[in-house]
Structure formats: C-alpha cells, structure tokens
N, C-alpha and C positions, 0 to 999 in steps of 0.2 A: 706559747700562749697565742690563739688563735684571737685575731677581728670577729667576735662576730658582727653579726647583724643589729644584735641587738645593741651591743655598744655601741657601734659606730654611731645608729638613729637618733642614740642617746647623746654623742659627742657634739657632732657637722651640722649644718643648716642644711632642711632636704636638698636643697639644689645638687644633684649631682654623686646622690649618697649612693646609690647601688654601682654608679659607676666605681664608684670610688673603695670597694670592698674588694680584698686581693682574693684571687684563681687559686685555688692551692694548686702547689706542684702538680702537674704530671704524672712525677717521676721522682725519685730518690736522687737524679740524678743534678737538676733544674733548680734543688737548696743553693747545692754547694758555688753556680752559677749567679746565682742570682748576688752570691755571699760577695762572687770576688768581682761583680756590675758596681755590684758598693763598693765595695776597696777602692778600684777603678773611677768611679766618677769623683771617689773625694781627692784623687789625690791631683785628679784633672783642674777639678776643684782650687785646690791648694796652689799647684805648682805650673799648670798649664800644660798645653801640650805639645809637641813640635810645629805641630800646625801655627796654632798661637801663638805660640812663641817669638816665630821665625815673622811677625809684622812686624814694624819702626815703631806702634805708641807704644809695646812694649818695653822698647830697649829702657826706659828710669829704670822701670819697676821692676824689671830680672838685673838691673845694674845694686838699685839698692838693696835686694837678699840676696846677692855677694857678697854685697860690700860689708850690711850688720853683720851676716856667716863668721866673714873672713877678723871680724874686728873681733867675734867672741874665741873663736879662736885665737886669739894672741891672749884674750884675757884667759883663758885653759893654760896656753902653753906658761903664763907668769903664774900663778896659782901655788900659792907658799903649802907649805905644808899642813893638813886640814882646811884646803878649799879646793873645790872643784873648778869657780872664778877667780881671780886677782882680787882681794879687797870685798867679797861680796859674802858678808857675815847672816849664816846660819844658826836656826834653832831655837832665834831667840824674838826675829820676826816671821809672819807669816808672807809677806810679800816678798823676803827677803828668798822664801823658797818658791812665791810663784818664778821670780826674775829668773831663777835659776831652772828650770823649767821653762822656759822663754826662748831664755838663750840655746838649748840644746833642740831645739822644733826650729827656731831661727838655723841651726846648722844645717840641723837633718834636711828644713826644707829644699838651701841651695844646692846638696848632693840629687831630689828629685826634678830639678828648675832645668829643664832643656831650652838652653839658647844658641842656637842655628845661626846667627848672623858673629856670636863674641861667645864663641867655647871656653867654660870652665874647667878647669883642675877637678873643680867638688862635685862637677857629674857625674852623679852616677861609684861618684867614688867610694868605694866601700872601704878601706880606711878608715874614713874621717867619720863613716855611719856607724864601725863598728868601734868608734873612741866618743860617741853620740849614745849609744846603746852603755858600751861603760860607766857612762855619768849618768845613766836610767838606773844603770845596778847600785852604782852608788850612794846616790840621795836616797833608794828607798833600804839600803843598809846604816844608813848610818842617824837620815831626819824623818821619813816618810814609811818606814815599813813596822815603826811601830806604834801604834794608837795610841797608847797609852800617852805618848811624850808629844803628838801632834792633837793637835784641832784647839790649839793656839790661836789668841787672834781672831778675824772676823769669818765669821762661820761659812761665809762667798767660795774662801777659797779654797776650804777643806774640801765641800762639797759640789761646786761646778769648775774657778778657775781652774786648779790644779790640772783636776780628771781632764779641761779642756784640752791645755797643752800636750798632757800625757798622748789621753789619748789620737793625739795627732799622730802626735812621735811616732810611737810605737803602726801607725798605719805605713807611715813617710820610711820606717826602715823594715816594712814586713819581711822581703825577702829576706837578710841579712839576719836577723831575729829569727824568722821560723830555720835559717840551718845553723845555726852559732849555737842559739836557747833558747824552747820554744815556753820553757815555763815563763821566760821573762813574763810575755802578758799574761799568763794565769795569774804569778807574783803579785803582775798591776793590779791586774781587773779585782782580786780579791781584797788588797788594798784600797782602794776607791770604792767597794762597797762597805768594809767596814768604814772606813770614813761619812757612807748617804745615813748620818744617824739620824736624821729626818727618819728617815725610811724603816721596812722592820724588813728585817734579815739580809739589805743592800738593798733593796728592791723599793722603787717609788711609794711613797704615801702619798694619795691623792688628799687627802683628810689635813694633814701639814701644813701650815701657813705659811712655810718654809717655800711648799712647791704648789709654787703658781706662777703661772703668765708664763713673761720673760723667763724666770727660776727653771720655769719648769720645760719649757723649750730645752734653755740648755741642759738638762740634766738629761732630759730623754733623749736628746742628738749627742751626749756621750756615753752612749749605752746601746744605741744603737752600734757609733763606731767598735765598743766595742766590742758587742756582742757578730759582728765585720767581722771583728777580727778573731776570736775565739767560735766562730764557725758556728755561732750559735746561733738557729732560724730560727728558735720558740721567744731568746731576747730579744731580738731585732723586731719580734710584733708584738710582741710583746710593749717592748720601748715603745714603737707607734700608737700602739692604742693611749697608750699610756696620752703621750702625745697628743692624739689629736684631739684631746681634752678641750686645749687652747681653741679649740677651731671656735666652739661654739660659744654663742652668739649669750652673753650672761646675762640670763631674764634675771634679778633684783629683787624677785617675788619666790621662784622657786633654784634655788641657789644649788650646782652639783659640789657634795663636800661644803657647802659652807661658802664656796669660796666667790670675793665678790673682785677678783682679780682678774681681767682681758677685757676683750672687744665689746663695746654696747650696743642694742641697735638702734644711737641716735652718731652714735661714730667715735664715741665717747670710749678713754680706755681709760685703766685705772691698776696700779698696780701700792702692795703695801697696806691694803686694802680699801684706803680712800685715798689716796695721792693722784690726780691728774697727773698723767705721767707717757703723753701718746711720745713728746720729743726726745726720751731718753730710756724710759724700758719698756715703752711701746715701740719705738726703732727698734732696740735691741732682740723682741720676737718676732719682730718682721723680716730680721735681718736674719733669725735664723731660724725662719722654716722655711724662709723662699733659698737656703742654703738645704734642708732638711728635701724639702721637694727635686732639688738639683741632684743630690743626692741618689734619689730611690729612683730618678728616671730612668726607668728602661728596664727596672727590674719589675720580677712578678709580686712586691711588697705588699706595694697600695699600686694607685694609679692617679697619680701626683701631677695630674693637669683634670681629676674633677675638683677636685681641692683649690682649685687655682681662681674660681669665682669668690669664692672668700673671701680669697689674703686680695684680690682686686676689691673687694668692696672695703677692705680696710684703707686701702690705699686711697680712692674716689672718696671715701667722707671721712677717714678719723686723720690721713697727713694733709691732702692737699690742700682743706679747708685754711689750715698751717702752717702752709708754707708761704713766707712771700719776699717773690720777688728770689730762692732761692734761699731765703734768711726763714729758719726754724721756731715759731712764737713764743714768747719766755713763758707764758703762761700755763706752757705742759714739760717742763725741764726740771720740777722739784728743786730738789739741792746742789743740783749741774750748774744751778744758770752761773754760783760761784764757780764754774772751770773757767780759762781761758780762750779755750780751744772749741766752742758750740757757736750755734747761727749759722751760719757758712756754712763748716763743716759738718753740725749737723746732719747737715744735709745732702753730704756725700756719701754717705751710706744710705737716705733712703734709699738717691740716687739709683746706687748699687743695685738695690731688691728691686729695682721699676725693671731696668734693666734686664736681669736676671728674668724675671716674672714677664715680662713681655714674648722671649722666648714658651714660656710651658704656656703661652696664650695662644688664643689663632684669633683670625677675621681681621673685624670690628676690634674685640677690644684688644688685640697686642697693638692694631694701628695708636689707637686712643693712649696707649701706657707707652710707646714710642715720642707719641708726637707731647706728652706729659714728659718725657725725657729732656725732646727741646725748647720744650719752654722754658724748665730749669734753668739750663744752660742760657738760653735768652735773654732775658731779667736778671737775674745772676746779677748782682757786681761787684762778686767776688767769680774767679775762673777757679771753676771746678777743676780740681788735679786727679784725675781716674788713678795715678798711681799710689793713691793710697787707699782703693780697692781690696779688695780681698782675694780678689783670684782674676789675673791674667784671662781665662777665654775673655770675662767681664767687662772689664778696657776694652778685649775687639767687639766686643758687644753693642757697646758703646758707642767705638770709632765710628761703626758699622751705619748706628741708626742717625749718628751725628751727619754721616756722609749722606743719608740717603734722600732722593729729590722729593720722593716716591712720599713723605712723613713729614707734616708741616705740622712747624710746632704752634700748639693747642693745651692750652690749663683745661683740667681737667674740671675747672670750681669756671663759672657765668662769672663774666663780665660783672655782674648784682645779685651778691649771694650773702645773704646772715644765715647763721649758724647757731641753732641753740645744744651746746654739750653740756645739758640739763645732769644728764647721768653726773657729770664731773665738774660741777656749776662754775662752765668755761662757756662763753662766744666768740665766734668770730663775726664781724662782719666787712661785707669786702666791698668795695668800688674800685672803678676806676681812678686811680688815684693814689688810694689810699686803703688802707685796712685797718678796722680796729680792735685791740684783742682785750679780752674782760675775766678778768678771776676773782670769781665767788668762790664763798664757803656755807658752811653748815652744819649740824646737825650728821650732816652723810658727809661731808669733803670737811679735810682735813685745809685747814689754815694755810698751812707751810708744810715746810719739810725741810727737818737740822740732820743731819747726821754724817759723826766719821769728820768732825771737824769743818763742815764744808755746810757753807751757806749760815756764818756765822749769827748773821743780827737777820734774820726773815718774819720778823714778830707779823707785819703787815702785808705782806703779801697776796693772800685772799680775800681781804676787805674792798674788795673795790679794785683791785688793783688795776690801772689800765697803759697798752702798752700803741702809740698810736704810731702808727710806721709810716712813712710815707713814698710816694714812688719816687725811685732817679736816688734814692740816697743809699749811701753805703752804710748798713745797720749800725755796725760796727762804732762809727761813730755817734750813736742816737741810744744802743745799748746794747748791751752785751754783756761782758763781765766788768765794764768798767761806771757801765751807768748803778749799778750796784753798788758799786767802791766811790763811787764820787757824790753820789745822793745820800741825803741821810733816808737812813731806812725807817724815820718818823712821817718824811717827807714824799715821799714813792706816788708817781701820778694816782690822783683817785683817788686816795686814805684818807679817811678820817680818823687822826689819833687823839691821845690823851698829850700833853705834855707834860711830859717825865722822860726819866730816862731810865734803860734796859740794860740788865747782863746779857751778854753771852756767857752759855753753855761754861767753858774751860776757865771763865771768869768768877762766875757763880763755884766750881767747883774742884776746880783745878785737874780736869781734867773731862776728855771728849763725850761723859755723856755723865748722870745721876746714878751714882754707886751706892747703891742699900743693900744685900744682898737678906740680909738680916730682917726686914723690915717684911708682913704678911703680903704684899707687893711684891715682893723678889724684886728690887731693881737690877737688876746688871745688865750688861753693854747690847745683848739680843733677849731683854725680858717681852712679852705683849706688856705690862708698865712702861717700860722705857718708851713704846709706841705711843702709847695712850697719852704720855705725861709729856716729854721729852720732843719726842723724834717728830711724829707729827701730829700734836692734837687738833680732835675738831671743836665745832665750832658747839651750842647749844641752842641755835636757835635752829628747826627744820625748813624754814621758809626761805628760797634762793633757787628760782627759775624763772621762765620767761617765753612767751611767747612767741612764732613766727608766721609771717603773712608774707607768701610768697617773699621777695629783694625785703622786710621792713623785718623789727626784729624789737622785741622791747626785753626785758629782764629785772629781775626784783633781787632784795636783799634786806633784812633783818639783821644789820649789826651788833652781835653778840659775845658773853665773855666765853671762854674757852675752855675747857673740862676740867684740866686742872685748875682754874681758878673755884667755878664751882667747886669741884671734889676737897676742894682745902679749905672751903668756909665749910662743908659739909663736916669738916675734921678726919676724912677719909685718908690725905697725905701724911705726909713725915712734916717731923715740927720744919727742919733745915729746909722742905724744898721751896723751893719763892716761885712765888708764881707774879698772874700780873692781870689790875682786873683791866678790861677793853674801854672805849668810849661808847655810847649808843648813835643810833642813823639808823631810819629806814628808810632806805634809794633806791630811785629808781635808773636807770636807760634805759632813755628813746631813739632807737638806731633808726635813720634817714635816711637821705641821699646825702646829703651835705652836712647836716648837722648830725653829732650826736648829743642828746638834749639830758641833762642829770636833774634830780632832786634830790633832793635831802631833808626829810622829816626832826625832830626831834634830835637836831645834833645836839651832843654832848661833852663833856669828860667825866659826868658825877665824879661823888666824893671832895663835890670844893674845886676840881680839876679842872686847870682852862682846856683848849682843845683847838686843832688848827685840819683844816681841812684842803687839800692841795690839787688845786683843781687842773695843775697839768704841772709836768716837771721833764725838763728837758734837755738834751748834754749836748754841747760840739767842743770842733776838734778847738782851742783857747786864743786862735791866732782866724778863724773865719769871722766874715762879717758878719755883726747878727746888733739888724735891730728889733726895738721895741717899739711901738707905735701906738694907740689911741685917743678914746676920747671920755672924757667924761661926763657922767647924765645931765649937765647941764651947759653940755654939749663944750666948753672949752674941751682944747686937745690935751694928749694926755704924750710925753716922753720919754722913754726909758725908764727909774724904777722907784720906789718909790711905795704910800700905801694911796688911795684911793677913792674913793665913790664913782665907780666906771661903767660908765655903758657897754664899751668894749676893749678888747682889745688885740693888737696882732705880732705877734711871731716873728719877724722871717729873716732867714740865713742865704743868704747871698751864692755864700762861696755852693752851699748844697740845692743851692735851689729850689729852694724848700719856706715854706707860710705854716703858720695857725693861727688862726684864728678863734679867739675866746670872748663868749655874747652871753653878757649878764643877765639874766631876764627878772631875778630876784636877789638878793645879795647884797650884805651888809658891803664898809670896804673892803678893798680889794687890794693884797701887800706882793707885787710884782718887785725881785730878788734879779738880780743880774751877775755872776762873780766867779771868779773860778777858783779848783779847786783839785789841790793835790794832794793823794791820800796813795798809801800802797795798795796793791789786789792781796795783801798778804791778810787786810781788817778785818774781809771775808771770808779766809776759809786756807787755815793753817798752813795747807803742801803749797798754798802759791808761792812764786816766786815774788820775791820783798821789790818789787818790779811796782814803780810810781807810777802813779799815771794825772795827768793834770787834763781835766773837762773845763770849758764852761759853762755852767748852768742855770738854768734858768728857772723859779720858782712864781707863781700864783699861786697864792693861798688867801683863804680867809679865814682868819683869825675868830677864835668864840674867847671870850676873857672867862677867868675865873665866878666859878658859882653864879654864873648867870643863865636866865631861865633857856632852855633849849631854841635853837634855832631853824628858820627851816631857810633852806637853797635852791636855788633854780639858777643854771648855765648851761652852753651853749657850745660843744668843739665842735669847727666847723676845720676842716682838714683844707691846705690851698687856700685858705679866705686871703680875696684884695680890699683891700680898704673901705672900695665903693662898697661891694657886698658885705661887709659889715655894717657900714653906715645906714646898709635897707635895712635890718631890724627893729626899725626905730616905730617902723609901720608892720610890722610883719615879717612872714607868716607866722608866725610859730606865739604860741601862746597856751599860758597853764594856766588847766583847769581846776585842778586842783595837787595841793599838796599839802598832805595832812598823814603822820603817823596810822592815818584810816585808810589812805586814800591818793594816788597819784598818776595825774591822768595829766595829758597835752594833747593839743591838735596845729595840725600843719595845713592850712587850708590850699597848698599850693600843690597838695600830694591831698587833700581830701579826705584826710588821715583822723583816728584821734584813737590814741594809744593810753591803756591805763592798768597802772597794777593795784589791787585792790587786797589788805593784808591783813583784816579785823574780820570778823563773821556778820552778823547782819549784811541788812541794801547799801550797795552805794550808788548814789544819784549821779550821775555826771552828762552832759554832751545826749542827749536825750537814750541811755541806758543806762539799765539800773540790774547791775551787778550783782550774782546772790555771794557772801564769802568772801575770802582769799581767791583774787583769780589770776591771772593776763592775758590781758583781752587786745582786738587790735581792731578795727575795724574801717573798711577804706569804700565809702561812695562813690561810686564812675559813674558812663555813663546810662542813659537809658533807666536812671534809678534803678540802678545795680546796686549792690553791700554785698560786700565780704567781708565773710569776720572770718577767727581768729582766738582760740584761746584755747590756758592749756591750766595745771590746778600749777601753783607753783609751790604747797607743800608737798608733794608727793603720795601728799596721805587722803582726797576727795575721793571721795566716788563719782560725787555728779558736780560740774560747772551748769552752772545756770544763768543766764542774758537773755534782757529780757531789751526787746530793740524798739523804742515807744515809738505811735502813731500807725499809720495806716498800715494795716495788715502784707505782709511779703510772701509770696511765692516762693518754693522752694528753686533755685536751678542746680545746683547738686549738694554733695556734701560726706563728709567722711561717716565712714560706718564710725558707727557708734553716735552720732549726731540724731537728735532729733527734733523740729521742728514747725511749733502747731501755732494757730492763731488765736489769740488768748486775750482778755478787753485790756484796753489797753496799748495795742500791740504785737509783736511775734517776738517767743519764748525760743530763745533754743538752747536744750540740755545735751553736755558732753557727757560722755560716759567717760572719765575720766582714770574707775576704780584698774589700777595695776598698768595703766598708763604711763608713767615714772617721767613727767611731762611735757608729753609731748601734744603736738598744736592739736587742734580738730577744726576741720575746715568750711567752713560752710557758704556756698555765692547765691545770695538772695535775691530777689527784685519786686517792686512793685506790681500790683495786678492782674 
C-alpha cells in the first residue's frame, strides 16, 4: 500500500509534509535495493560497523555483547531434556518465552558485531548462527507456532515484545536463513501476524485501543523489519503509513480513530488514554521513532529528514522541561516510579535518541540538539554510561559530540521557564537552583497508574503531589524508588488525604487485578473495565488547569472522588469491589521566582474523617547532617520536631548543601516530623528485590480533626532559602487576596504580579479584576503603565473567558489571536476565545493612554 498524499497530510504536521512523501521507484530494480539498504541499516544500528567498533569508546559495549552471548551459549549447552536454556521454564509464563527469544537475539547479535581491536570467534560464526536458527525452529515447534496454546499472560509480549526479538534475530541471521531455510522467515511472519489479534487478519488495526502511541510505533517498526525480510515492499510502506499516525499532534476535539494517546500541542504525552507518560511510554516512542528514521535513512520509502522537525519539537517542548540535571521527573512515569532503575537511567535513553536525531538534523537544529546532549552530561549528578545505548554507532556519535569544542553545552530550556502541560494535568516550573513539578488529575486524566503488581500504593500521586528538585543534589537521595518506599503514600508532598488505611490490589483480591469475567462489566486482566476501575481511574471533576505568563504560572485543581467510588454509589460495580472516598479540597499553586505559593480551601475528610495535608515530604540518607529550624508566630524560635503555630520553617541538609523554607501565610498548627524509616522496596512493587532501604524522612503536615468544618490553608515553599530571607516574609512581599472554594488569589508586590484562579460561575472580584466564571488569570504591572495579562480555561469546556481590568481604559500593544480588548464602563474588557483551546494561555499587552 502506497503512502498517499491525503493519508500523510492527515497524519503529520504541515511542516515538511511534501518532502516526506516517498517517491515511487523509477524501476523495479530500485525496490530490492531499498530493502537491502533497510536491512543493512538495521544491522549497523544493532551491531555497529567495523569503523564504529574500532573506536576505543566502544570497547565496553563490545565486551558486554560478547560476554552475554557466551553466557547464553553455556546455558544452551547445559540445557536438559525439553529445555532450550538450562532451568528456563517455558509454556506457563509469557516472560519465560520472552527470555528465550531475547537470549537467542543476544547470541545472534554477537555473531554480527565486529570487534577489530579484539576479534571474537563468535563474529561471523555460521555454526553459532545455525544453532540460533535451530533454537528459533524449536521454539516455534514447541511453544510459539500453535496460536491456540499461545497468547497467555500479558498481551504486550505476544503482539509486540516477542516480535521485536524475533524480527531482529531473523535480520541478523538473514544470510544463513536464506541459504538453509528461507521458509523460516515466512513461517515466523505468519505466526507474528496471527498473534496480532487486536488487528485484522494480522494487520494493524488503528481503531484498536491496544494499537496506539508507543505501542503502535513498536508494532509498526516490527512490521517494517518483517517486510524487509520478506522483500515485501507493500508491507513496508503500509507499516510506515500506519506509523506516521504517531507523528500527528493529538487534537482532542478531532481524534483520529478515537485515539487520545500521543503528543499534544502543549508538549504533553498520554498513553493508556489518560495517563501522563512522557517518562516511560513517551520515552519509548521517541526511541522507536528515531530508530525507524535511522532504519529508513537513504532508502526510497520516506525522507526521514522531513520528519525530524516534529521529533525535535517533542524533545524541546515535551522532554527538556521534564529533565532536571539529568533526572527524569516522577510526574510522568506512571507505574514505573516503583522500579529501581529510573531517574538518571531514564534519561540515558532520551540522550541516545537526541544524539541520533542530531545526526539527522542540520544546521542550527543539529547544533542545538548536540548542545543539549552536552548540557545533560555537564549537569547530571550521575555519570551517563553510553554502554547502555542500543547502538554502538550512537556511542561513537555521543563521544564525538562531547569532544567537539565548537559545540557549547546549552539547555533547550531558558533558565527560567514555567510550563503548563494542561493536556496531561502536569506543571513544571524551573528556576536557576531548582525545579518544581506538580501532578494534578481530573475527569480527563488519571489519578495514578497501577498495573501488574507495580506501584502498589499509588492512590494520591495525582492529588496535587509535588516534587521539588534542588540543584546539585543527587536526586536518588531525594526521590526515585526509595522516596515512594519510605514516605507514606498518605503523606506524599502536597497531598491532602483522609486519615484511613487502604489496601493494595493484591491484598484485596489475592492477585494483581480484580478478576470477575462473569460480571456485565467483564473484569479480566486486560479489559477496559480493569483500566477504568483498577489500573488508572480518573477523577470526577473537570476543573484542573492553569495559565502561564512568561516565566510565571498558576495551576488549579478541584480534588474529587474517583470514578470507581462514584460508580459504586450508583450500584454499577460488583458488591465485592472495594472503593475509597476521597478528601475534598480546592487548590491553587502560584509559581513565582523564589516562591511557590499554595492555597487550599474547603479542606475536609468527609464522612466524619480526619484529614491531613502534607506541606512537604523530603528524604535524605540517614547519616546526612540535617537540621530543622524556624520561628513561631509570636516570634519565639523553633528547633526540631513537634507541633506548633509556626510563621516559618527551614529544613537544611548540610551534607547535600540544600535547603527548603516554608512560610505559613495562614495555617493552623503545623506538625513537623523527622524520623528514620526502613522498608523493603517490595512494598511498592511485587517484583522488586527484597532490598531494605533506609531514609531520614521529613514530614511537614497540617492536621484537620475528625468532624471539623472544612479549613483553609495558605503557605509558600521557598527553595534554597536562608533564615534571613524567611524572616523577611513578615513584611511581604506575598499577600493572600482570597482563599475560598470560589476564588483563590495572591499578589507579589516585588514582581508587580497578581494571580488568581476562579472556580465557580458568576463574577469574582479581586485586586481590580473582575473575572467571569472559572478561569486562571495572571496580571503583571510593569513600567510606564504597561500591563500584561494571561488567561486560560482550566475546565477545558468554556467558549470564552472574560476579565475586566478596572480603572482607566487601556490600549492594546499586542495580543494573541483570539483575544479581543475593548474599553467599557469601569475599565478595559478582555475576552479570550478559549473554545477548543484545551487549556492554552491567551496573552495581551496593554498600556495606559
């Protein structure tokens, strides 16, 4: 199937579309040449070339490839009757079969990986290659070829994971297989097609909820490789046409095939329909797409260079804000936050993709990408190990970038940047010295992701949970798997939670999911009901969003019950399905230069329950030199832990040379704890090793008593604060203007900034502004009477947001498209057309006279 102009125009952004259209072959001879180039590109990516592998930077990678293959061969030698590898049980667990195919791939890889410096007897060894081919035949005959016996366990392995190893192994063995048993390729491709059960006759079904985003990129890349093995030009082109749909910017108002998975205009990435997932599936999609562009390089199937700008946009607007000093932020990692190898390790995969993308870009774009690679290397507290890169060629490119004196290290972010990822309910606020990351949830975006025994206690990870990353700190000591292991799930930073004990899914149901296929909702391990009610439930209130004005931001959220609780009350769910009622709160975050101001109104536990709000939770190594000091409202000093009426508090870690201040603008008494906690990583993930970890955990908490009236809270986080700075807040510059469930607003006199979030219908008055209905608004007053204003719709459902600036009429200096400004009685009226803007901010610059 040819990629038509119409299908491509509907699939990818306008820039470079025509250049990306493949030219039809001038002659029949060109198609085999393109297929051969595709196969050669793939081998070079996986195994390197004699030229790349002669470089000393590759030595560790080559040694690892050779060592792994020999270990696998020894396991084959030791295999008993009915085994392919010694002790590897097959036929009951899909992961065992995946391991078998992976090991065969690792052996085949060593036979195609040249090592000019230290030649290996495995390289070019056709006897070993035939042994791998025999292993493929054996697996197919005994475990893979009969589809009536296969497809047990996780669907991912059968439709994606196994095919990845099989396709790459067949490419590495192509010469031997072609000479000895050409039917092996067609046999395996037929089975891989048969296992694509969510497709149609083995083809990719773009209407399937399984064939989206990163999963679609994986499936289609497999099919491109299979088409090259078969010499099937039409299969390659059809797979490429399908993959091009992942380049499309998701328009939530005009969905293709009903798919919400992918990249959005604001840089957000969503997978599983409603999970913020840039740091896991988004990373996988980036990696796979860049690899595909390299596979296609120099062929006639598509002009890879024409698609580079789209992927570069993902890096600049989707990934760069989320990577702080070489660490991938927790807010976009879903269930993978419970894995031991996240954070710095996540970023290595992104760096490899950026390295390869820079080789496909040109001019200033290529330089910017290379500079970003250098920046990540220079700022990361963990040395990035390129040995983990997939491709030896990428390791060489990485080394060349680092050695190029003409390429300066440079972030793709400005030094001060505030990003509202409203499409996935996330905010990132960056300043020299810190980055603040916020996780929200709504009726559109899931509160958390749990699945497969991973992230066992996720309940409040989308309830305004924040992560405050401080410059120069080893983030593994502050966050990552050990943060979730040692910090109470009810006491994560920023969380308002009812005082109650919840049980994990395995504790409730005795397995990793709720199993009830006989119920009308058909609860099976991969059913849509499991997704909706167990794996990644959404909230029930639509209000979650915010505005950005230059480097400043505001975010707002109405905390609500989840869909399972709502539907259980409605009698929709089975009697034995357990649900939990949430606490209530209306919350705002105002993201400034030196402060993050948090307002919470209507904070209550409901049903007579007590409630806690965690101002912050920080962890450190147990032997770090940590101090807690502060001042009470009556001026008396505070030291250490306890409960008191505090004006400010300062937590300092002298070992890490970090500090955070807390200014309590309007709160009841604050409880401060600092305790050593030791727990096993297995408490948050069933497959984690039973490794005990110890952390000193700071908790700064505000308690609400049982049955009390809802309370209102106002406080500020002050990263890297000294005591003198914290004392100064007695006299400004922060002032709370409003803090109710209807309106929350603050002003900062030093910045000339007023920020407000309104939550209800009707008119809201504050600081010379009249805001109509729910909205997020930022107003900054500058020199010579200039006023800059930004507004957005945090509900995603309003057609217009209207703000009246009271006082003398103002003239428009500049404004975004969709903004109308006019003089009215009492001031200047700004109207922004927010219909289908999906939380985007609209800005206007006004001036007196």
